[in-house]
N, C-alpha and C positions, 0 to 999 in steps of 0.2 A: 471473439470469440469466432475462431471459425471452426468444427465440427465435418472431417469430411463421411458421407452416404458413398461406401462404391455401391457401384452398378450391381455388379457380381452376388454381392447380399442383400441384396434386395427380395423381396415372396415371386416367386413363382406363379399362375397357376396357365396348365397347359388342358382346352375346353376340347384340341384336337381344332377348328375351326380361328382356333383364339388363341391367340399368346397372348400372357399379360403381365409384366412386369409392378410390383404393387412398389412404389417409394413409400407407402405408410399403411397401418395394418389396416385390408379390408375385404367381407370374405369369411372366406375357409384361411386367411392368413393372415392372422395376429401373431403383434408383440408388442408386448408392453410399452416397451423402451422406445418406438415407433408407433405413436401415435397422433402423429402430425406434429404440427409446429407451428407456432400461433395460431392464428382463423386459417391456417391452410388446412383440409382431410384429406385430401386424396389426389399423389396425380399415381394413374395409372397410364402404361406406358403401352398400348396394345398394339397387336397387327393380327387383321380381319384376311380370314382366306376368304381366295373366289366362293361369290358366291355367299356365305357366310353372315352372321348380324345378331344384331339383337333383336329379339321382337320387339312387342310393344313391353314397355311396362314401367312403374310409377315410380317418382321421386316427391318430397317434400322438401323445401325450407333447405336447398343448398340454390347457393351460386355457381352453375353446374357454365365450364369453358372446354370446346374445345379446340385443337391447333391438331391441324391432320398436317403430317410433312414430305408420304407420298403416298398416291391412287387419289380417290372417290370415294367421300362418304353419303349416301345418302339418308336423309330426315327425315319424318314426318313424326309432328307431336297431336294432341289433341285440340291443341288452337287452330289447326286447318294450314299452318305452315306444313308448307314439301319442298325442300330445297338442294341441293346435292354444295359439297363442303369442297373444294381442295384443296390443297396445300396451299398457303400463301391468305387466307381467310380464318378468319380469330369467328367462333362462336358462340354465344353467352346466349345459356339458358335459366333462366331467375326458376326453380323449383313451386317456390313457395307454397300458396295452400294445398297446390295437389296437380302433380301435369303430370300426360303421358306421354312417351313419346319411344319411335326405333333410330335405330341406326343400324346401315345395311351397305358393304360391298357389292354392289353385282356386275363386275366389271366379274369373266369367267378364266382370267386365265391369271388376272391382278393381287396382291398383297399390299392392303390401304397399311398406314400404320398411322399410328394420331397418339394425341396424348389428352386424354380426358383427368379432366382437376377442378374438385370439389373445394369450393370457398366459405366458409360459412356466414351467411347474411351477418346486418345489420338486429334489422328483425325480423320475427318469422311470422304468417297466414299472409304475408300482401302477394298481390293478383299477379298469378305467373305471367312469366312474360316471355320475348325472344328475339334474339338481334345475331344479326351474323353483316358482314366487313371489311370486306379488302385491302389489306395491305401489303402495300409494294416492295417486290426484295429490294427497288433503291434504297427507300424508306431507313430497314433495319442492316445498313452495308456500312460495315467500321464504328456503328453507336448501336443505345439502345432504345429501341422507337418503342411509349405507352402504348400500348395495344387493348388493357379495359384498366376503368379504374375510377372510383366512384359518383365523381363530374361528369362524364365523358370528354374531358381536355382533350385536345390537342386529334379527336379524329377518332379516337378512343370509343370502344362497346360503355355499356356505360351497370357497370354491376352493382347489389344493394350491400356492398360490403365495406370495410373499414381494408381497403387495401388494393394496390396497385400492382399490376404484372409492363413487364419491357419484356421485349423479341428484340436479337440482333444478331448480324452475321461478322466472325470477324474471320481475314488471315491475316501472316506479315503483318508489317508494322501496325498493321489497325486497333485501336482503341477504343475503349472508353472509364469510365469515371460517375461515379453517383456517390453525393450525399448518403447518406443513413443516416437515423437519428437512434442513435446509442441506445433509446430508449422503448426501439420498437425489433420486429424482427426482421434477417432478409435471407430468401433460400433463392438457391440456383441451379436449375436443373439445365447443366447438357445433354445436346438431342444429341447430338453429331460431332463427330474431329476430334480437337485438345484442344481446353484453353488455362491457361493461366490465373488466376480468381487468388487478388492479395497474397499471389504467390505461391502457393498450394496450384497443385496441375491436375486438373479435368479432364476426363476422357468420357468419352460417347457413354448417355445415363449413368454418371458420377453427378451427384451435388454436394455443395456445399450449406451448410445452417450456420447462418451468423449474428449472430447477440451481441449486444455490449460494439459497434462499431463505429465508425465516425463516416469509414468511406466503403467502398467498393469501386476493385482495383481490374481489366479484364485486359488481359494483351497475348502477346505472343501465339497465336490461334494457328491453328490449322485445319481450313475447312471448319470451321465453328459455328455451331447454331445454335444459340444460347437461352434460354427465359430466369427472368427475373422477378421474383416477386418482396414486395414492398408490404409486411405484414403487422396487425394488433397482433401486441402482445399476450 
C-alpha cells in the first residue's frame, strides 16, 4: 500500500525568520491523521532567513538528524561541539538523557534550507552523542546511499533507533530498487525535482508512505534528490 502526502497538504509555520513545513504534527500544527509513520516522528522542511536561527534549547530521548540542502548551518551544543553543516553532510544528534543546542544561519544575505528529522530511539536515557559525516555527491548519484543506520554501516552515521536512512540523486534514466520487508514501514521524502516512486509521481516536498510492500522502485527523475526511510512498524 502506498499513500501520498502532498507538499501542499503539510502544516506551515511562518515565524518571519523561519519558514517551516511540517510533514507530521509539530508545535502548533496538530493533525491526528499525521502523527508520524512507524518510529519516524518529525520531518520539518525549514528555511532560515539570513542572520536567523534557533537559540539554545533542549531535547531529550530522540534521535535527531539534520540534512542541509542549501546554505550553511552553524551548530553549537552543551557537549562542546561547534560545527558548520554544509550541503552534503549528515548530522546526527542523540538527545538521550538531555542536550541543549543552537542552530543559526550566519550568512548576511542567503537563506539556509534544511530538513530536520526526528526518530524515536530504541531506549531512553542514553548518554547524549553527536556525529557528522560528509557524503560525497558522487556516492548518491543514481543510487540510494545509506547515510544513517543503527550499526553505522557503509560509513553512515550511527543512530540509536530501529531505522535506516538513504539519500539519492536521480535524473533521466537513473533508477534504483530497494527491497522492503512488508512487515516494516517505509517513507520517501522528495527534497527537490520530480521522481516516480512505485509508479506514482512525486514532486518537491511530496512524500510516499509505504506499508505491506516488498520493494521500492525509483526512476523517471528530473533533478531529483530523495530521502528514503526504512522504519520499525
